[in-house]
C-alpha positions as CSV (number, residue, x, y, z in Angstrom):
1,M,0.0,0.0,0.0
2,S,1.4,3.4,-0.9
3,K,2.3,6.0,1.7
4,T,-0.3,8.4,0.4
5,R,-3.1,5.8,0.6
6,T,-1.9,4.8,4.2
7,T,-1.9,8.5,5.2
8,S,-5.4,9.0,3.7
9,I,-6.8,6.0,5.6
10,A,-5.2,7.2,8.8
11,I,-6.7,10.7,8.4
12,A,-10.1,9.3,7.7
13,F,-9.9,7.0,10.7
14,V,-8.8,9.8,13.0
15,A,-11.5,12.2,11.7
16,T,-14.1,9.5,12.4
17,I,-12.9,9.0,15.9
18,I,-12.8,12.7,16.6
19,L,-16.4,13.2,15.3
20,C,-17.7,10.3,17.3
21,H,-16.2,11.8,20.5
22,C,-17.6,15.3,19.8
23,N,-21.0,14.1,21.0
24,H,-19.3,12.9,24.2
25,F,-17.9,16.4,24.9
26,V,-21.3,18.1,24.3
27,A,-23.1,15.6,26.5
28,A,-20.6,16.1,29.3
29,R,-21.6,19.7,29.9
30,P,-23.4,19.8,33.3
31,D,-25.8,22.5,32.1
32,Q,-26.9,20.5,29.2
33,Y,-30.5,19.2,29.5
34,D,-29.6,16.0,27.5
35,A,-26.4,15.1,29.4
36,A,-27.6,11.5,29.5
37,A,-27.9,11.2,25.7
38,E,-26.9,7.8,24.3
39,T,-25.7,6.6,20.9
40,R,-28.6,4.8,19.2
41,N,-26.9,4.0,16.0
42,F,-23.2,4.0,14.8
43,K,-21.7,2.6,11.6
44,S,-18.2,3.2,10.4
45,E,-16.3,1.7,7.5
46,V,-12.9,2.5,6.1
47,K,-11.7,0.6,3.0
48,E,-8.2,-0.1,1.8
49,D,-8.7,2.3,-1.2
50,G,-9.1,5.2,1.2
51,S,-12.8,5.5,0.9
52,Y,-14.9,5.7,4.1
53,Q,-18.3,6.2,5.4
54,Y,-19.8,6.7,8.9
55,Q,-23.1,7.4,10.3
56,Y,-24.4,8.0,13.9
57,E,-27.5,9.0,15.8
58,T,-28.0,9.9,19.4
59,S,-31.0,9.8,21.7
60,N,-31.2,13.6,21.9
61,G,-31.7,14.1,18.1
62,I,-28.1,14.6,17.0
63,A,-27.4,12.7,13.7
64,A,-24.5,12.9,11.3
65,G,-23.1,11.0,8.4
66,E,-20.3,11.3,5.8
67,S,-18.8,9.4,3.0
68,G,-15.8,10.1,0.8
69,V,-12.2,9.3,-0.1
70,G,-9.7,10.5,2.4
71,G,-7.9,13.6,1.3
72,Y,-9.8,14.0,-1.9
73,Y,-13.6,14.2,-1.5
74,A,-16.2,14.1,1.2
75,S,-20.0,14.7,1.4
76,G,-22.2,14.5,4.4
77,S,-24.8,16.0,6.6
78,S,-25.6,16.6,10.3
79,A,-28.6,17.6,12.3
80,Y,-29.2,18.7,15.9
81,Y,-31.6,20.8,17.9
82,A,-30.5,24.3,18.9
83,P,-31.2,25.5,22.5
84,D,-34.3,27.3,21.2
85,G,-35.7,24.0,19.9
86,Q,-35.0,24.7,16.2
87,L,-33.8,21.8,14.1
88,I,-30.5,22.7,12.5
89,Q,-29.7,20.7,9.4
90,L,-26.5,21.0,7.4
91,S,-25.3,19.2,4.3
92,Y,-21.9,19.7,2.7
93,T,-19.4,18.6,0.2
94,A,-15.7,19.2,0.3
95,D,-13.3,18.7,-2.7
96,E,-10.6,20.3,-4.6
97,N,-12.8,23.4,-4.9
98,G,-13.2,23.8,-1.1
99,F,-15.9,23.3,1.5
100,H,-19.5,23.9,0.4
101,P,-22.0,23.9,3.2
102,A,-25.8,24.2,2.7
103,G,-28.4,24.9,5.3
104,E,-31.3,27.2,5.9
105,H,-29.7,28.5,9.1
106,L,-26.6,29.8,7.2
107,P,-26.4,33.5,6.4
108,T,-26.9,34.5,2.8
109,P,-25.3,37.4,1.0
110,P,-27.4,40.5,0.2
111,P,-28.7,40.7,-3.4
112,I,-26.4,42.3,-6.0
113,P,-27.5,46.0,-6.5
114,E,-29.2,46.7,-9.9
115,A,-26.5,49.2,-10.9
116,I,-23.8,46.6,-10.5
117,L,-25.9,44.0,-12.5
118,K,-26.3,46.6,-15.3
119,A,-22.5,47.4,-15.3
120,L,-21.6,43.7,-15.5
121,E,-24.0,43.2,-18.4
122,Y,-22.5,46.2,-20.2
123,I,-19.0,44.8,-19.7
124,R,-20.1,41.4,-21.0
125,T,-21.7,42.9,-24.1
126,H,-18.9,45.4,-24.8
127,P,-15.6,43.6,-24.7
128,Q,-12.3,45.5,-24.7
129,Q,-10.6,46.1,-28.1
130,E,-7.9,43.5,-27.2
131,D,-10.6,40.9,-26.8
132,R,-11.7,41.4,-30.5
133,K,-8.2,40.8,-31.9
134,G,-7.6,37.5,-33.7
135,A,-4.4,35.4,-33.7
136,S,-2.8,37.8,-36.2
137,G,-3.2,40.7,-33.8
138,Q,-5.6,42.4,-36.3
139,A,-8.9,43.6,-35.0
140,Q,-11.8,41.5,-36.2
141,F,-15.2,42.9,-36.9
């Protein structure tokens, strides 16, 4: 087995263990109303090719799962109840283009102002003179 594959498997395994123990730290807080939460379901699988998957659910409504290939790609979701009782659900992917979370609780950017949209459309429809030149360097019309 290559060193990269071994490293990827080790990273996936460590990440799985850390995530599993995160619930333990949350439940250990004395002010937490669900300090006695128990794990209802737990599945974890790490394959020789570096792919993995895990899934868990606790008695207090926390649930999470993820699958991927260590060091290359991951997708998953998690859910829990906020202190105000709201169900928080998050799904995500992570790959060479970064981490991409999705959830209704996440902030959204404000809309792009109309003046900016018009300016972008103008730029798109009126390319600079250099953009109109062909391979010979002559302007093409």
